[in-house]
VEXBAMAR-294115 format. One record per residue: z, y, x of N, C-alpha, C in turn. Coordinates in steps of 0.02 Angstrom, whole numbers, padded with zeros to 5 digits, always signed. Layout:
<vexkols>
ZYXZYXZYX/...
</vexkols>
This chain:
<vexkols>
-00629+01092+00784-00637+01020+00770-00599+00976+00818/-00573+00924+00790-00530+00873+00826-00569+00839+00877/-00547+00832+00942-00584+00789+00987-00589+00720+00967/-00640+00692+00983-00650+00621+00960-00623+00569+01011/-00575+00526+00995-00555+00478+01045-00600+00419+01036/-00587+00367+01082-00628+00307+01075-00614+00269+01013/-00658+00223+00994-00648+00182+00936-00581+00142+00939/-00567+00120+00998-00503+00086+01008-00443+00127+00994/-00451+00190+01020-00394+00240+01006-00384+00252+00934/-00441+00260+00893-00437+00270+00825-00393+00212+00792/-00413+00152+00807-00378+00094+00778-00304+00100+00796/-00288+00112+00857-00216+00113+00876-00181+00169+00844/-00213+00226+00834-00175+00284+00810-00171+00287+00736/-00222+00259+00702-00221+00263+00627-00192+00201+00596/-00185+00148+00639-00164+00085+00608-00090+00066+00620/-00055+00115+00650+00017+00102+00667+00062+00112+00610/+00054+00082+00553+00098+00089+00496+00157+00046+00502/+00219+00073+00491+00280+00036+00492+00307+00043+00418/+00343-00005+00400+00370-00004+00331+00436-00035+00324/+00471-00012+00271+00539-00041+00258+00546-00034+00182/+00564-00089+00149+00582-00087+00079+00660-00100+00072/+00695-00047+00051+00767-00058+00041+00779-00052-00031/+00788-00107-00068+00798-00109-00139+00872-00125-00158/+00896-00087-00208+00960-00101-00232+00982-00049-00280/+01014-00070-00332+01037-00024-00385+00983+00010-00420/+00922-00023-00423+00865+00006-00458+00825+00051-00418/+00845+00069-00353+00810+00116-00312+00772+00075-00261/+00710+00088-00249+00671+00059-00195+00643+00114-00151/+00642+00096-00088+00616+00148-00039+00565+00116+00005/+00510+00150+00014+00457+00129+00059+00440+00184+00105/+00426+00169+00168+00406+00217+00218+00342+00201+00252/+00307+00249+00274+00245+00237+00315+00239+00291+00365/+00221+00275+00425+00209+00324+00477+00141+00311+00516/+00107+00365+00531+00044+00360+00566+00048+00408+00628/+00027+00386+00684+00026+00428+00744-00029+00476+00735/-00084+00460+00700-00141+00503+00688-00176+00521+00748/-00198+00584+00753-00238+00605+00815-00196+00626+00868/-00131+00627+00864-00089+00650+00915-00084+00599+00971/-00067+00621+01034-00062+00576+01090+00001+00531+01086/+00050+00553+01047+00116+00513+01041+00141+00523+00970/+00183+00477+00951+00220+00481+00890+00288+00514+00901/+00296+00571+00869+00356+00609+00879+00400+00616+00817/+00383+00578+00766+00425+00577+00703+00475+00520+00709/+00528+00528+00672+00575+00476+00664+00608+00480+00594/+00631+00423+00564+00663+00425+00495+00719+00374+00493/+00758+00387+00445+00821+00347+00433+00824+00327+00359/+00833+00266+00343+00846+00242+00276+00912+00203+00281/+00968+00233+00255+01034+00205+00268+01070+00193+00201/+01081+00130+00183+01114+00111+00121+01188+00096+00133/+01216+00111+00190+01285+00095+00203+01329+00155+00214/+01307+00205+00251+01350+00259+00268+01387+00294+00210/+01350+00307+00157+01378+00341+00101+01415+00297+00049/+01416+00236+00059+01458+00189+00017+01410+00157-00036/+01438+00117-00080+01402+00082-00129+01369+00130-00179/+01307+00116-00196+01272+00154-00248+01243+00217-00221/+01246+00233-00156+01223+00291-00126+01172+00278-00068/+01126+00321-00059+01078+00305-00006+01070+00373+00036/+01071+00365+00101+01064+00423+00146+00992+00417+00178/+00955+00472+00173+00885+00472+00205+00882+00528+00251/+00845+00515+00307+00830+00568+00354+00759+00566+00379/+00731+00623+00388+00663+00624+00419+00663+00680+00465/+00634+00667+00530+00636+00713+00583+00568+00715+00615/+00542+00777+00627+00477+00790+00653+00483+00825+00721/+00471+00788+00770+00485+00817+00836+00429+00861+00864/+00447+00906+00906+00399+00949+00944+00422+00953+01018/+00375+00958+01065+00390+00958+01135+00406+00893+01158/+00398+00839+01120+00419+00771+01134+00452+00735+01084/+00464+00671+01092+00495+00631+01035+00570+00627+01042/+00599+00653+01100+00670+00636+01112+00721+00663+01059/+00706+00728+01039+00754+00756+00990+00754+00720+00924/+00695+00705+00902+00693+00671+00836+00721+00605+00841/+00710+00565+00893+00738+00500+00899+00813+00505+00904/+00845+00550+00941+00918+00557+00946+00944+00580+00881/+00909+00626+00845+00938+00650+00780+00941+00592+00732/+00890+00548+00732+00890+00487+00687+00952+00444+00704/+00963+00434+00769+01022+00392+00788+01084+00419+00766/+01090+00488+00769+01157+00520+00760+01174+00532+00687/+01123+00537+00640+01141+00559+00577+01190+00517+00538/+01185+00452+00539+01227+00408+00504+01300+00416+00530/+01307+00428+00595+01378+00436+00623+01413+00500+00606/+01378+00551+00580+01407+00612+00563+01403+00633+00488/+01373+00589+00451+01361+00603+00381+01406+00564+00330/+01459+00532+00352+01502+00493+00309+01526+00541+00253/+01520+00518+00192+01541+00560+00133+01496+00618+00117/+01444+00628+00151+01400+00686+00139+01352+00675+00081/+01379+00683+00020+01339+00673-00041+01322+00737-00075/+01334+00794-00045+01313+00858-00071+01273+00895-00020/+01235+00947-00042+01193+00979+00001+01231+01016+00058/+01287+01048+00042+01323+01081+00097+01349+01034+00151/+01373+00973+00128+01395+00927+00174+01336+00897+00218/+01280+00891+00191+01223+00869+00228+01206+00922+00280/+01205+00986+00257+01192+01038+00306+01242+01037+00363/+01307+01027+00348+01359+01022+00400+01344+00964+00447/+01319+00908+00418+01305+00848+00458+01244+00863+00506/+01195+00901+00482+01140+00918+00531+01161+00968+00584/+01210+01006+00566+01239+01056+00617+01278+01012+00673/+01310+00957+00649+01343+00912+00695+01291+00875+00741/+01237+00859+00711+01187+00828+00752+01158+00873+00805/+01151+00940+00785+01129+00986+00834+01180+00998+00889/+01245+00992+00870+01298+00991+00919+01289+00933+00975/+01274+00875+00945+01267+00817+00992+01207+00827+01037/+01154+00858+01008+01095+00870+01056+01111+00922+01107/+01155+00974+01087+01176+01025+01135+01217+00995+01192/+01261+00947+01175+01300+00914+01227+01257+00875+01272/+01208+00841+01244+01163+00802+01286+01124+00845+01333/+01106+00907+01304+01069+00954+01341+01108+00983+01403/+01171+00998+01387+01215+01023+01436+01228+00972+01492/+01225+00905+01472+01241+00856+01523+01182+00837+01566/+01124+00838+01537+01065+00818+01576+01003+00857+01562/+01004+00908+01524+00949+00948+01508+00899+00910+01464/+00839+00940+01457+00787+00907+01419+00772+00930+01351/+00816+00974+01320+00806+00996+01255+00799+01074+01250/+00778+01101+01306+00766+01172+01307+00711+01197+01255/+00652+01163+01261+00596+01176+01213+00576+01114+01180/+00622+01070+01175+00611+01005+01138+00658+01006+01077/+00631+00994+01018+00674+00995+00958+00640+00960+00904/+00668+00966+00844+00634+00937+00785+00655+00970+00721/+00613+00970+00673+00633+00989+00606+00669+00933+00574/+00700+00945+00519+00744+00890+00488+00750+00898+00415/+00752+00841+00380+00766+00838+00307+00813+00785+00298/+00872+00796+00272+00921+00747+00255+00932+00747+00178/+00933+00688+00147+00937+00682+00075+00989+00629+00059/+01030+00646+00010+01077+00592-00014+01063+00579-00090/+01055+00518-00108+01043+00499-00176+01102+00458-00201/+01135+00482-00255+01189+00444-00284+01173+00432-00358/+01209+00394-00393+01194+00384-00465+01195+00447-00506/+01225+00501-00480+01231+00566-00519+01196+00624-00488/+01181+00621-00424+01154+00685-00394+01097+00663-00341/+01055+00713-00328+01010+00711-00276+01022+00772-00233/+01046+00767-00169+01064+00821-00128+01015+00823-00067/+01002+00886-00043+00955+00888+00013+00974+00949+00056/+00962+00940+00120+00970+00995+00169+00911+00989+00222/+00886+01047+00239+00828+01043+00282+00823+01102+00329/+00784+01090+00384+00773+01136+00435+00695+01136+00453/+00659+01188+00449+00596+01189+00471+00546+01172+00409/+00492+01136+00426+00441+01120+00378+00434+01050+00357/+00491+01016+00368+00494+00943+00338+00534+00951+00273/+00496+00941+00219+00527+00952+00152+00507+00893+00105/+00527+00900+00043+00511+00846-00002+00498+00871-00077/+00489+00826-00122+00485+00843-00191+00520+00787-00234/+00536+00808-00293+00563+00762-00346+00520+00768-00404/+00506+00707-00435+00464+00707-00493+00508+00681-00552/+00511+00719-00608+00552+00698-00667+00508+00709-00728/+00487+00651-00756+00444+00656-00816+00378+00687-00806/+00351+00683-00742+00289+00718-00725+00295+00787-00699/+00356+00818-00708+00366+00887-00680+00388+00880-00608/+00362+00924-00563+00376+00917-00493+00419+00977-00474/+00473+00961-00435+00518+01014-00411+00526+01001-00335/+00524+01057-00296+00527+01049-00223+00598+01034-00199/+00599+00990-00145+00663+00981-00111+00654+01017-00040/+00662+01083-00046+00657+01115+00015+00598+01165+00015/+00605+01224+00055+00550+01271+00063+00546+01282+00136/+00487+01273+00164+00481+01277+00240+00504+01344+00268/+00540+01337+00324+00565+01395+00365+00508+01417+00410/+00462+01457+00389+00411+01485+00431+00433+01550+00462/+00417+01559+00527+00436+01624+00556+00410+01685+00524/+00351+01679+00486+00322+01742+00455+00356+01753+00387/+00396+01709+00364+00432+01721+00303+00473+01784+00311/+00477+01829+00258+00508+01893+00267+00581+01887+00288/+00618+01844+00257+00687+01834+00273+00697+01810+00344/+00657+01758+00366+00664+01733+00433+00643+01782+00484/+00589+01819+00470+00568+01869+00516+00618+01922+00527/+00651+01944+00470+00704+01994+00478+00764+01970+00521/+00781+01905+00507+00836+01875+00545+00818+01875+00620/+00758+01852+00637+00736+01843+00708+00734+01909+00745/+00705+01961+00708+00701+02028+00735+00767+02061+00744/+00815+02045+00701+00882+02076+00707+00921+02053+00769/+00897+01989+00789+00925+01958+00852+00892+01975+00912/+00841+02021+00904+00803+02041+00969+00739+01999+00977/+00722+01954+00935+00662+01915+00945+00603+01950+00910/+00542+01917+00921+00482+01941+00887+00447+01879+00856/+00405+01896+00807+00361+01844+00778+00290+01863+00793/+00259+01820+00838+00192+01832+00857+00149+01768+00839/+00091+01779+00804+00048+01722+00783+00087+01669+00745/+00135+01693+00703+00178+01653+00661+00220+01608+00703/+00240+01629+00762+00283+01587+00804+00340+01631+00829/+00398+01601+00840+00455+01634+00865+00442+01652+00936/+00443+01717+00953+00425+01739+01019+00357+01714+01045/+00316+01701+00996+00247+01679+01014+00244+01606+01035/+00303+01568+01029+00306+01502+01060+00314+01445+01007/+00363+01454+00965+00383+01395+00922+00367+01414+00846/+00336+01365+00814+00301+01374+00748+00352+01365+00689/+00416+01352+00700+00464+01348+00649+00525+01396+00660/+00558+01417+00611+00611+01466+00622+00680+01431+00623/+00682+01371+00604+00749+01333+00604+00733+01261+00623/+00774+01235+00670+00761+01166+00697+00823+01144+00731/+00825+01079+00743+00872+01051+00790+00848+01054+00859/+00895+01061+00909+00870+01066+00981+00843+01136+00996/+00793+01138+01042+00758+01202+01059+00815+01253+01083/+00853+01229+01133+00909+01272+01153+00890+01337+01195/+00828+01338+01219+00806+01399+01251+00805+01458+01199/+00802+01441+01135+00802+01494+01081+00871+01501+01049/+00924+01473+01074+00984+01473+01039+01043+01500+01081/+01084+01538+01047+01144+01559+01078+01200+01507+01065/+01261+01521+01086+01313+01471+01075+01334+01467+00998/+01332+01523+00964+01349+01527+00892+01288+01516+00849/+01295+01477+00799+01237+01463+00751+01205+01523+00723/+01247+01577+00712+01224+01638+00677+01189+01686+00728/+01188+01668+00791+01154+01706+00839+01091+01675+00871/+01067+01628+00841+01011+01588+00865+00943+01613+00837/+00897+01626+00880+00830+01644+00856+00805+01585+00816/+00806+01524+00837+00789+01464+00800+00853+01437+00777/+00868+01444+00715+00931+01429+00685+00941+01356+00669/+01002+01326+00685+01020+01258+00663+01052+01257+00595/+01057+01312+00565+01094+01315+00496+01045+01295+00440/+01055+01240+00411+01011+01216+00362+01018+01248+00294/+00965+01257+00257+00970+01274+00185+00981+01206+00149/+01006+01210+00089+01025+01151+00050+01022+01163-00025/+01018+01109-00061+01021+01111-00134+01050+01046-00160/+01071+01049-00223+01097+00997-00262+01059+00994-00329/+01039+00931-00349+01004+00923-00413+01036+00870-00449/+01057+00881-00512+01086+00825-00550+01035+00771-00559/+01052+00708-00547+01005+00651-00558+01012+00634-00632/+00955+00640-00667+00954+00633-00741+00902+00582-00761/+00906+00559-00824+00859+00514-00850+00787+00546-00842/+00742+00510-00822+00672+00535-00813+00661+00551-00742/+00707+00551-00697+00693+00558-00624+00658+00493-00601/+00597+00497-00582+00554+00441-00565+00551+00427-00490/+00538+00477-00449+00530+00467-00378+00537+00527-00339/+00548+00518-00275+00552+00571-00224+00503+00559-00172/+00471+00610-00144+00425+00604-00088+00454+00651-00031/+00474+00621+00025+00492+00661+00084+00439+00652+00138/+00422+00708+00173+00369+00702+00217+00373+00760+00267/+00341+00748+00324+00338+00797+00376+00274+00836+00360/+00260+00890+00399+00205+00934+00387+00137+00903+00399/+00137+00844+00428+00070+00806+00433+00044+00791+00366/+00089+00778+00315+00065+00772+00247+00054+00838+00213/+00102+00884+00217+00099+00947+00180+00046+00992+00203/+00020+00982+00265-00036+01023+00288-00099+01011+00244/-00104+00953+00213-00163+00936+00175-00155+00917+00104/-00087+00909+00083-00071+00895+00015-00024+00949-00010/-00037+00980-00070+00013+01021-00103+00060+00973-00140/+00125+00992-00149+00172+00948-00180+00146+00916-00245/+00114+00955-00288+00091+00929-00351+00036+00875-00340/-00007+00886-00291-00056+00836-00272-00026+00774-00252/+00027+00777-00208+00055+00719-00183+00091+00676-00242/+00121+00713-00288+00150+00680-00347+00098+00647-00388/+00042+00679-00400-00013+00650-00436-00041+00590-00404/-00041+00586-00339-00067+00532-00303-00018+00469-00314/+00045+00483-00307+00087+00428-00318+00086+00400-00391/+00080+00445-00438+00071+00420-00506+00008+00378-00514/-00048+00402-00483-00112+00370-00492-00106+00296-00463/-00076+00291-00402-00072+00229-00367-00025+00182-00408/+00031+00208-00431+00078+00167-00469+00046+00143-00534/+00009+00190-00566-00023+00172-00628-00081+00124-00622/-00111+00113-00561-00164+00071-00548-00137+00002-00521/-00070-00008-00529-00045-00074-00516-00003-00083-00454/+00001-00035-00409+00043-00038-00350+00116-00042-00373/+00154-00090-00348+00221-00095-00368+00271-00096-00307/+00241-00082-00247+00279-00075-00187+00281-00001-00165/+00335+00031-00157+00336+00098-00132+00309+00104-00064/+00318+00051-00020+00286+00052+00045+00211+00057+00040/+00183+00018-00009+00108+00020-00012+00085+00087-00034/+00118+00119-00081+00099+00188-00103+00107+00236-00043/+00164+00234-00013+00177+00282+00046+00122+00272+00099/+00101+00211+00112+00050+00195+00162-00017+00223+00138/-00036+00217+00076-00098+00246+00050-00093+00323+00057/-00039+00350+00042-00035+00421+00042-00042+00450+00112/-00009+00413+00164-00019+00433+00231-00089+00427+00256/-00119+00374+00238-00190+00363+00258-00234+00414+00225/-00222+00435+00164-00264+00483+00133-00253+00552+00164/-00192+00567+00190-00185+00630+00227-00225+00631+00291/-00229+00573+00323-00271+00566+00383-00342+00580+00369/-00366+00547+00310-00434+00557+00290-00452+00630+00270/-00399+00663+00243-00410+00734+00221-00411+00779+00281/-00394+00754+00341-00401+00798+00403-00338+00817+00434/-00281+00787+00413-00218+00804+00452-00223+00785+00526/-00207+00829+00568-00210+00824+00641-00143+00808+00671/-00092+00797+00629-00025+00791+00655-00003+00718+00646/+00055+00699+00669+00087+00637+00650+00100+00644+00579/+00098+00585+00543+00108+00583+00469+00165+00536+00455/+00216+00558+00425+00270+00517+00401+00287+00530+00329/+00294+00476+00287+00307+00484+00217+00363+00433+00200/+00415+00456+00163+00467+00416+00136+00461+00424+00059/+00447+00371+00026+00443+00366-00047+00503+00333-00080/+00539+00369-00120+00599+00341-00149+00585+00332-00221/+00576+00271-00246+00559+00255-00312+00626+00248-00351/+00645+00298-00389+00709+00296-00424+00706+00258-00488/+00642+00258-00517+00639+00223-00582+00567+00198-00591/+00544+00149-00554+00476+00125-00558+00456+00102-00625/+00496+00063-00663+00474+00043-00728+00471+00100-00777/+00516+00151-00769+00508+00210-00811+00439+00247-00799/+00423+00252-00735+00364+00288-00719+00302+00248-00746/+00304+00184-00740+00247+00144-00769+00243+00155-00842/+00300+00154-00876+00300+00162-00949+00275+00233-00969/+00294+00284-00930+00267+00350-00949+00193+00352-00935/+00169+00324-00885+00099+00326-00874+00057+00288-00930/+00088+00232-00952+00055+00196-01009+00055+00242-01072/+00113+00277-01086+00111+00321-01144+00062+00377-01139/+00058+00407-01078+00009+00461-01068-00063+00432-01079/-00077+00376-01051-00142+00346-01059-00160+00334-01131/-00109+00306-01167-00118+00288-01238-00135+00351-01280/-00101+00407-01264-00112+00468-01297-00182+00491-01291/-00210+00481-01233-00278+00502-01219-00332+00447-01232/-00305+00391-01257-00349+00335-01274-00386+00313-01210/-00349+00308-01159-00378+00285-01091-00343+00221-01073/-00374+00178-01033-00341+00123-01002-00290+00143-00953/-00237+00107-00943-00184+00129-00897-00208+00137-00830/-00261+00098-00804-00280+00106-00738-00338+00158-00729/-00352+00198-00779-00400+00249-00771-00382+00298-00716/-00428+00318-00675-00409+00363-00618-00403+00434-00636/-00384+00453-00694-00375+00516-00715-00308+00534-00741/-00258+00517-00698-00187+00523-00718-00157+00596-00713/-00196+00641-00688-00168+00708-00681-00172+00741-00748/-00116+00738-00782-00112+00757-00853-00133+00830-00866/-00113+00876-00829-00124+00947-00847-00173+00977-00802/-00171+00961-00739-00210+01001-00686-00284+00986-00688/-00302+00925-00716-00372+00908-00715-00399+00892-00783/-00458+00908-00797-00491+00886-00857-00513+00818-00849/-00542+00783-00902-00568+00719-00899-00644+00717-00899/-00675+00670-00865-00744+00665-00869-00760+00593-00873/-00815+00572-00907-00832+00504-00911-00850+00474-00844/-00844+00408-00836-00863+00372-00773-00940+00376-00771/-00965+00389-00711-01039+00387-00705-01067+00318-00708/-01127+00312-00721-01164+00247-00722-01159+00216-00651/-01160+00150-00644-01162+00119-00578-01215+00145-00536/-01199+00165-00477-01250+00191-00431-01267+00268-00437/-01240+00300-00488-01252+00364-00499-01209+00411-00451/-01231+00473-00442-01192+00519-00402-01137+00553-00447/-01074+00541-00426-01018+00566-00466-01022+00644-00470/-01001+00674-00525-01005+00746-00537-00967+00785-00484/-00906+00761-00468-00860+00794-00421-00879+00782-00350/-00939+00758-00337-00963+00732-00273-01030+00758-00257/-01043+00824-00265-01109+00848-00263-01142+00842-00194/-01208+00831-00190-01243+00824-00129-01266+00893-00107/-01212+00933-00085-01224+01000-00063-01214+01004+00012/-01247+01050+00046-01238+01056+00121-01163+01072+00133/-01141+01050+00187-01075+01068+00213-01066+01054+00286/-01006+01059+00309-00995+01047+00380-00945+00990+00383/-00938+00958+00441-00889+00906+00448-00822+00934+00436/-00809+00997+00452-00743+01026+00440-00725+01032+00370/-00768+01023+00322-00754+01033+00250-00698+00982+00232/-00708+00919+00256-00663+00868+00238-00593+00879+00266/-00592+00914+00326-00530+00925+00358-00494+00984+00329/-00530+01025+00284-00502+01082+00249-00489+01068+00179/-00468+01006+00165-00457+00986+00097-00408+01025+00055/-00363+01062+00092-00309+01093+00060-00335+01166+00036/-00395+01187+00054-00418+01254+00037-00449+01252-00028/-00443+01308-00069-00464+01309-00141-00538+01318-00151/-00577+01328-00103-00647+01351-00118-00690+01290-00134/-00666+01229-00124-00704+01170-00138-00703+01149-00213/-00756+01152-00249-00751+01139-00321-00718+01072-00339/-00730+01017-00301-00705+00953-00321-00629+00952-00310/-00600+00999-00279-00527+01000-00269-00497+01053-00306/-00534+01089-00342-00502+01147-00381-00468+01116-00441/-00403+01142-00455-00367+01118-00517-00408+01124-00579/-00455+01169-00583-00490+01186-00643-00550+01139-00653/-00569+01104-00598-00629+01064-00603-00621+00998-00636/-00671+00975-00676-00664+00908-00705-00660+00854-00650/-00620+00802-00661-00609+00750-00613-00656+00689-00636/-00708+00682-00603-00750+00621-00617-00712+00561-00594/-00715+00508-00632-00673+00449-00621-00690+00411-00557/-00751+00426-00524-00765+00395-00460-00762+00442-00406/-00734+00503-00414-00732+00553-00361-00688+00527-00304/-00721+00527-00240-00685+00498-00185-00633+00544-00159/-00639+00610-00170-00594+00657-00141-00552+00693-00191/-00541+00663-00249-00499+00694-00299-00426+00708-00273/-00394+00756-00301-00329+00770-00276-00276+00718-00290/-00286+00682-00343-00238+00624-00355-00248+00565-00311/-00307+00561-00278-00320+00507-00233-00339+00441-00266/-00337+00440-00332-00341+00378-00363-00401+00335-00350/-00459+00372-00340-00521+00334-00333-00544+00321-00262/-00501+00339-00213-00518+00331-00142-00508+00255-00129/-00556+00219-00115-00549+00147-00100-00614+00111-00094/-00610+00050-00075-00669+00011-00062-00711+00002-00122/-00682-00012-00180-00723-00024-00241-00770+00032-00260/-00742+00095-00254-00786+00154-00273-00843+00157-00223/-00831+00153-00156-00884+00157-00109-00938+00100-00120/-00908+00041-00133-00952-00017-00140-00997-00011-00198/-00977+00026-00251-01019+00031-00311-01072+00084-00307/-01074+00122-00252-01125+00178-00245-01195+00147-00232/-01246+00176-00270-01313+00166-00250-01336+00205-00191/-01402+00206-00180-01426+00241-00123-01417+00316-00133/-01426+00339-00194-01414+00414-00209-01340+00430-00197/-01296+00383-00217-01226+00397-00206-01207+00400-00133/-01235+00356-00091-01224+00360-00018-01251+00425+00008/-01308+00451-00016-01337+00513+00009-01288+00570-00010/-01260+00567-00070-01211+00618-00091-01149+00619-00049/-01125+00556-00030-01068+00549+00011-01079+00583+00080/-01138+00570+00109-01153+00599+00174-01155+00673+00169/-01183+00701+00113-01183+00773+00106-01111+00801+00099/-01069+00763+00062-01001+00790+00048-00962+00791+00116/-00975+00746+00160-00941+00741+00224-00973+00784+00277/-01022+00823+00261-01060+00862+00311-01103+00826+00356/-01124+00764+00332-01169+00720+00373-01236+00713+00336/-01256+00765+00297-01319+00756+00258-01380+00752+00302/-01377+00774+00364-01436+00768+00406-01448+00699+00430/-01403+00652+00413-01417+00580+00428-01443+00544+00366/-01458+00579+00315-01481+00542+00252-01546+00501+00266/-01590+00524+00303-01647+00480+00320-01631+00420+00360/-01580+00427+00407-01561+00375+00446-01528+00313+00406/-01501+00331+00346-01471+00281+00307-01513+00268+00242/-01573+00286+00245-01618+00272+00185-01617+00198+00171/-01612+00185+00103-01609+00115+00082-01544+00079+00086/-01492+00118+00110-01425+00090+00117-01382+00108+00056/-01356+00057+00020-01309+00070-00036-01242+00066-00011/-01190+00071-00061-01122+00072-00038-01098+00008-00002/-01122-00049-00032-01101-00113-00006-01125-00118+00068/-01190-00101+00083-01215-00105+00148-01178-00053+00193/-01162+00005+00169-01130+00054+00208-01062+00030+00237/-01025-00003+00194-00960-00030+00213-00966-00083+00269/-01025-00109+00274-01035-00163+00328-01056-00135+00396/-01071-00072+00399-01094-00040+00459-01032-00028+00506/-01046-00040+00568-00995-00020+00622-01025+00032+00665/-00985+00053+00712-01002+00112+00753-01069+00098+00791/-01075+00034+00817-01139+00022+00854-01198+00027+00812/-01191+00003+00748-01249+00005+00701-01265+00078+00682/-01216+00117+00679-01231+00188+00661-01264+00222+00720/-01240+00206+00782-01271+00234+00842-01345+00212+00846/-01359+00147+00825-01423+00123+00826-01469+00158+00773/-01440+00188+00724-01475+00224+00673-01482+00299+00688/-01461+00319+00745-01473+00388+00768-01408+00432+00763/-01351+00407+00739-01290+00448+00737-01264+00463+00812/-01241+00522+00822-01213+00537+00887-01143+00504+00887/-01110+00500+00943-01049+00463+00949-00993+00490+00907/-00988+00558+00904-00931+00587+00870-00942+00579+00798/-01003+00582+00769-01016+00575+00695-01010+00500+00678/-01030+00454+00719-01021+00385+00708-00947+00366+00701/-00905+00397+00746-00834+00380+00746-00803+00411+00680/-00826+00474+00662-00799+00507+00603-00810+00462+00542/-00874+00440+00531-00892+00401+00474-00857+00333+00475/-00852+00301+00533-00819+00238+00540-00745+00242+00525/-00714+00302+00545-00645+00307+00525-00637+00309+00449/-00680+00345+00415-00676+00345+00342-00690+00279+00311/-00737+00244+00339-00751+00174+00315-00695+00126+00325/-00658+00137+00382-00598+00093+00397-00550+00106+00338/-00535+00168+00321-00485+00186+00270-00510+00159+00202/-00568+00167+00186-00594+00145+00123-00589+00074+00113/-00604+00037+00169-00600-00037+00165-00529-00060+00160/-00481-00017+00191-00411-00039+00189-00373-00016+00127/-00396+00038+00093-00359+00062+00035-00390+00032-00027/-00370-00027-00043-00400-00064-00101-00353-00052-00161/-00380-00018-00210-00342-00007-00270-00355-00066-00320/
</vexkols>
């Protein structure tokens, strides 16, 4: 279980959202970063509409480990070494040059022995989408509702990575290189690297891919493992669709909601999301067509076309079907990525008021506010707080949203549980669909 910081720390850590909208040529980019439960923010990102020339966009996302220095330097260096890098192999070469800059800095003053970062570099042009990556910072592309990965994590336990590491005399223990580092490829980390890239236990040689940019390409999601720890790629894509279909027209707003939902699902890492909206009007039109085929309003929270069935909305105050009042532990919410929970199973019906649905569409103030007393009791059970049902007897959703930490303590909540529920209430109040 995650240690509980003070209420002030929660606000500082979960509220540090930064944003940037870079619009041009029909492409809009929004970013969101959360420090989350970590003591420091070690992620960095780049949105560069100049380096690659007119009509092209360079994106970079870096997830630091051992400190923030490697990610910060990599973000500064990328634009200077990526001129003309509009193909996957060129982006991989640019990342290798970034690693060289980090090596020179390490030789001059040290500091990057066990400090490094994962990396994802993406170039978007009118005709192509190119990506190169190191480690577990990866992305996805959505075209007409179909999701394709932009990268596959470089885990030390992967058969190919393990064989490479062992051939160089290293070992993989507890899914870590030499029992110490949890990614097989990264920038920095020179205690694990020889002078030649092909002799490094932790390799700076990026994998890459090139995808033709075609009609129907709607958006890209780039994220560090703080998101992917709790969202599968298809789930993240469905979340973006649901938010866009419910009226969000700012990619920054959707990225922010996605990052906040990862925090609520139990991510314990820094969370950074870059959402590239390639064709927002086209996405909205597809969602309208999909809704019309199913005879649903466009803002219905059941946009997951294939993975979820449809269920009617419950009566006001009723307990949603996908929200059963069953015993659980507080860890259940933090294990949202595991398949044993019925309300997150792809085969389970998605009730339109389900707070923890994979597409995230119904997470928000309005849903909680509409709950009756029975719905609040179900919510407590779903969060593993069912033993406080008597303490909140007579409290409906509207009254619940008005409670603060002191009020919960006064009703018998211990400090950790009061903080846990207040954190969820903070997010529900903030995520207004």
